[in-house]
Structure formats: C-alpha cells, structure tokens
Wavefront OBJ file of the C-alpha trace (Angstrom):
o trace
v 68.350 80.202 152.430
v 65.917 81.332 155.075
v 65.787 80.238 158.677
v 62.291 79.802 160.100
v 61.826 80.773 163.739
v 59.314 82.179 166.169
v 61.608 83.947 168.496
v 60.987 87.477 169.621
v 64.302 88.035 171.393
v 67.697 89.300 170.185
v 68.515 85.982 168.497
v 65.230 86.221 166.628
v 66.167 89.776 165.552
v 69.521 88.477 164.263
v 67.778 85.635 162.436
v 65.374 88.148 160.836
v 68.293 90.350 159.771
v 70.062 87.280 158.380
v 66.928 86.273 156.479
v 66.612 89.815 155.053
v 70.281 89.794 154.012
v 69.895 86.338 152.430
v 66.818 87.552 150.505
v 68.652 90.639 149.253
v 71.664 88.528 148.282
v 69.374 86.151 146.395
v 67.864 89.081 144.474
v 71.355 90.488 143.785
v 72.652 87.127 142.522
v 69.578 86.743 140.294
v 70.110 90.247 138.906
v 73.792 89.529 138.250
v 72.848 86.278 136.488
v 70.314 88.095 134.280
v 72.830 90.821 133.452
v 75.481 88.208 132.654
v 73.043 86.440 130.312
v 72.222 89.740 128.589
v 75.906 90.590 128.296
v 76.627 87.171 126.827
v 73.851 87.589 124.233
v 75.147 91.049 123.268
v 78.702 89.721 123.016
v 77.466 86.999 120.659
v 75.703 89.608 118.495
v 78.819 91.765 118.478
v 80.918 88.776 117.452
v 78.539 87.986 114.589
v 78.581 91.618 113.443
v 82.384 91.682 113.582
v 82.626 88.542 111.439
v 80.190 90.036 108.915
v 82.144 93.296 108.786
v 85.407 91.410 108.230
v 83.809 89.429 105.416
v 82.401 92.584 103.826
v 85.790 94.300 104.110
v 87.466 91.367 102.372
v 84.941 91.470 99.522
v 85.289 95.234 99.212
v 89.081 94.962 99.136
v 88.872 92.376 96.352
v 86.518 94.619 94.379
v 88.852 97.603 94.759
v 91.814 95.490 93.617
v 89.879 94.338 90.554
v 88.889 97.916 89.783
v 92.513 99.066 90.113
v 93.602 96.336 87.681
v 90.918 97.429 85.210
v 91.982 101.070 85.462
v 95.601 100.009 84.870
v 94.551 98.082 81.754
v 92.565 101.084 80.537
v 95.558 103.372 81.100
v 97.782 101.029 79.109
v 95.216 100.901 76.297
v 94.855 104.683 76.233
v 98.633 105.128 76.104
v 98.816 102.666 73.217
v 96.030 104.505 71.379
v 97.853 107.819 71.903
v 101.009 106.292 70.389
v 99.012 105.036 67.401
v 97.378 108.457 66.999
v 100.796 110.152 66.993
v 102.023 107.667 64.382
v 98.907 108.240 62.251
v 99.367 111.989 62.493
v 102.990 111.710 61.340
v 101.943 109.510 58.389
v 99.154 111.907 57.455
v 101.564 114.859 57.513
v 104.063 112.923 55.407
v 101.324 111.976 52.937
v 100.201 115.606 52.722
v 103.746 116.699 52.013
v 104.099 114.016 49.327
v 100.837 115.215 47.742
v 102.060 118.811 47.698
v 105.389 117.734 46.215
v 103.671 115.564 43.610
v 101.252 118.339 42.733
v 104.122 120.793 42.287
v 105.970 118.333 40.088
v 102.881 117.716 37.957
v 102.378 121.497 37.501
v 106.004 121.976 36.635
v 105.866 119.101 34.149
v 102.717 120.585 32.593
v 104.316 123.978 32.209
v 107.432 122.442 30.690
v 105.333 120.723 28.042
v 103.728 123.881 26.900
l 1 2 3 4 5 6 7 8 9 10 11 12 13 14 15 16 17 18 19 20 21 22 23 24 25 26 27 28 29 30 31 32 33 34 35 36 37 38 39 40 41 42 43 44 45 46 47 48 49 50 51 52 53 54 55 56 57 58 59 60 61 62 63 64 65 66 67 68 69 70 71 72 73 74 75 76 77 78 79 80 81 82 83 84 85 86 87 88 89 90 91 92 93 94 95 96 97 98 99 100 101 102 103 104 105 106 107 108 109 110 111 112 113 114
C-alpha cells in the first residue's frame, strides 16, 4: 500500500520512508509466499516417496518371508533325504553281510559234498 504525495517536508520524508518500507514488506511477503509454495511442493514429493518406500518395504518383507518358508521346506526335505540315505546304507550293509554269509555257506556246502 503506497501513499501518493508531493510534499517535500518532514512529513513527505516520513511518507517516502513508509512507502519504501511497505514496498520492502510486499517483496518479503511475496518471497515468503513463494518459499512456502516450494516447501509445500517438496513436502508433497517427500510424502509420495515415503508412501512408495513403505509399499516397497512391505513387498520386500513378504518376499523375504516367502523365501524363508522355502528354505525351511528345503531343510526339511534335505533332512528327510539324509534319513532315507542312512536307512539305505544300513540295508545295503545288511545285504552285503547276507551275501557274504550265503557265499560262505555255499562254499562250505560245496566242500562238504566233495
């Protein structure tokens, strides 16, 4: 708000100073408004980024949970296979022993027949 005048006295000097102050205040208020608009736009971008990061974190957490479940299933399967391998080994050893025993008996029977 400027006050128009044509005075050259002290009152005119005060009015000029008031007009200068009003002009500087107007520029300051305009600058504050522009900065507030910029800050608001940046806050909106930050909010959008935060929402995206939260969504990505949720998806990543779900993927890690699924992977952990898969690893657990694999561990269970491997343990089961190890148990089966131990059982197969024991059966193979028993079969080998039976073969050796049978072979010895067949030899002994053959020698007895001679």
